[in-house]
N, C-alpha and C positions, 0 to 999 in steps of 0.2 A: 549497560543496559536500563539500570534500575537508577542509576543516578541520572541519565539521560530522562527517563520516566518522570522524575520529580522538580525539573526545570520545563519540559512540553506539556504545557498544557494544553488539551484536555486531556492528555493520555492518563490513561490512571494508572499507577504505580504496581508491581507488581511483586511479588515474592522473588528471593533467590530460588526456590524452587519452582515457582511457575514460567519465570525466566529460563530455567535450565532447560525445563522441559518443553519450551516455544524454541528455544536454539536446536533441540534435540529433531522436533518434528519439523518445521518449517527454515527458511533460506531466510538467514537474518544476513543482513548489510549493514554494517557500520560506515559511516564517513568521519573522516576526521581532519581537520585545517589544525597544521602544527605542530600535530601529535598531541591533539584536543581531541576528543569523540564532541562531535558536534550534531551526530544524526543519527538516524537506523530506518530501517526498512522490514518488515517482516510481509512473507510471501509463502505462499502453497499451492501446488500444480495440483488441480482435481485427480480424483481417481481416475478415473477416464482419461484415455486420451483425448477426447475430444469436449472435456472439463475445460475450463478457463483456469489464468494464472487467477490465483486469489490474492491479490494484495490487503491484508489486516492492517497496517497497520506504516504511516510514514511521520517519522517524526522529526524535527529540526528544532534545535536550540534558538530562541527566539533572538539573539544577538548576531545569529548569521543569515538570517533567515530570509530573503529578497536575494539569495548572494546563486540557487541554483543546486542548491544543496538536495532539496526535495526531486526535483527534478532530476538528477545525478542517482541518485538512491534508485528511484522510478526505473529511469533507463536500465540501471545495471540490473534490476530485476528481469524488468521484461526482456531483456536480451538473452537469459539463461530458458529462456522457454519460447523460443520463435515464432513454433508454429500455434501455438493457444491464444484465442483472445484472452482479455484482462475484464476482469468481472471485480468490482469496489465499491463499498459505500461510505456515502457522506450525510453526515447532518446537516439538515436542514438551512441551519444558519450558515456554517464553515462554507464561507463565501470564498476565503483561503485556497482550502481541500479542493472544492470544484475548480477553481482555476487554473489550481496545479493537475489537474485529472487531464482539462481538457488541454491544457499544455505539453502533456506527456500524449496525449490522442494525436495531436497534429506532429510532434517532431516524428511519429512515426508510420504518417501518412496513413494515418484511421479515424475511423469517426466512434464517436462517443454519443448513448445515448440511453434514456431512462427506459430501467424495465421493472419490473414487478418485486417488490422482496422476498416477495414468496417464491421465486425461481430456485432461491440458493439457502443453505442454511445457515444459521444466525454464525456460528461454531466456523461454518467455510469463509465468509467474511470480515470478521475478528470485531462480533458486534451485539450486541443486549439488543433485542424486538424492545419495541412499547418506548423508544428515546430518539423519534424523531428520524429515523436515518429514511436514506433513499440509495435504490440500488443503480447501477451501471456496469453498463459492460462497452470495454472499448473493442470494436470489431476489427480486426487486424488483415489487411488485404492480403490477399496468399500468398503464402508462403514460395520464395525463389533461392533457394540454396545457391 
């Protein structure tokens, strides 16, 4: 994870201890191409069954962006929690993240909408307040087993 954090701007580089804590507390999915790690996704289901799945980070190495890695990571994360809506945050100027989130919503037959950032704790969304983030929720259609 740490190696990818270096190359996946604007992802913050975390210490090994912080990354270990994240791996223990959250679902961390890694993507690889030809045995090389090229991306990761960090998500965490809310405490209550009615809480959303919080997608905290999606990072893809610049040399493989545009090849579907980010969408594949997101799809794998949300498949693990098929009954939950998905909450995430993007910075205003991150057009690529917004586009990726819209593609995810479309791929699962869901709607994405902007919600108040105050609906969620910054730690659930994996963000720091005051840095221009907007919160989004992808409302899933009713679950059919």
